[in-house]
ROKETI-771736 format. One record per residue (C-alpha): residue in one letter; x, y, z. Coordinates in steps of 0.001 Angstrom, whole numbers, plus 500000, padded with zeros to 6 digits. Each point is the difference from the previous one (the first is absolute). Last residue first. Layout:
<rs>
aXYZ ...
</rs>
This chain:
<rs>
x455211550596521043 x497772500163496891 x497011501582501804 x497800496940499439 x502782497577500887 x500720501870503213 x496326500039500966 x499795496165499459 x503078499489502114 x498722502177502878 x496571498276499874 x501657496579500315 x501580501216503228 x503507501023500968 x500252500639503728 x501292503374501161 x497295500495502615 x500651496392501124 x503320501086501556 x501979496950500968 x502950500614502302 x502754497576499154 x502554498551502233 x502218496986499438 x497411498281497751 x499847496219500453 x501938498116497383 x499354498962496341 x502471498239497733 x500461499531496246 x497957502931498695 x500417501231496430 x499817503789500502 x498302502131497327 x500190503761499392 x498050503263500244 x496668498341500786 x496945501614498351 x499908497369497267 x499150497168502424 x500035496576498296 x503206500319497993 x500894497608497219 x503457501564499723 x502149501713502591 x500589503690500618 x503084499118501985 x500061496258500689 x501463500484503489 x500992496773501687 x498643498758503305 x499272500749503629 x496603501152501309 x499556501456503438 x496379499727501180 x496838502006500721 x496554498471499644 x497360502586498992 x498823497906497065 x500652496294500555 x503341498252499619 x499128496596501578 x503565499717501381 x501459496522500502 x501633500284496578 x499509497085497673 x502521497176499683 x498871498341496771 x499746503345498249 x498183503123501163 x503145501742501106 x501496500093496484 x496702501098498370 x499602503094502334 x500933502709497486 x499571503037502249 x498954503294498456 x501397503060501789 x498236503194500865 x501817502870501748 x498928501334503368 x503531500091501489 x499179497068502310 x498845498030496970 x496497499689498568 x499672496487498613 x498082498685496979 x499906496255499966 x500577497262497445 x499301496379499102 x496491499285501284 x498868503627500290 x500610502505502760 x499446503745500619 x501383502436502545 x502534497764501718 x502057501859502559 x503699500864499756 x503613499043500424 x502081499464496902 x503198498074499737 x502586499765497197 x502218497467498300 x501324500884496513 x503509500892501201 x500264496623501787 x499639498364496658 x496810498475498650 x500560497354497336 x498898500971496525 x499134496916498003 x502246499157497088 x500470502102496844 x503656500895500230 x501101497034502091 x497798497589498030 x501492501286496677 x503586499650501301 x499476496455501323 x498305498937496696 x502834501533497958 x502666498193502071 x498279496692499321 x499767500660496288 x503688500895499848 x500922496689501713 x497770497988497633 x501621501598496895 x503652500017501205 x500186496232500677 x500144499127496284 x502747502541499412 x502196498594502763 x500303496677498244 x498577496670500929 
</rs>
């Protein structure tokens, strides 16, 4: 067997490794990790809208914590928790358009301290008014 006949399969193997590395799944690095503390405003089966301690709105992608080892938290509106995960920025396939960004949640803890002010609560009426005025 000569070296030339071994070159083809070896080159193909290297090409597969390079392509997988360039196009493979994104693994979260420590720089991507973030935490958000806040109270749930709205909830659906795979996502939640949370008002944070600085009164901003964040959409939570809850699919990772709803898997085979579900979170012990029921995650009902008015519940306050600390959510740990990876920022998806503006995200795709959003549920809550009024949120500024999306956090894919991998862990949920009790809130350290969060005063919940129901007067600043986001309601369905607020979102329909915003869509009517173009905001």
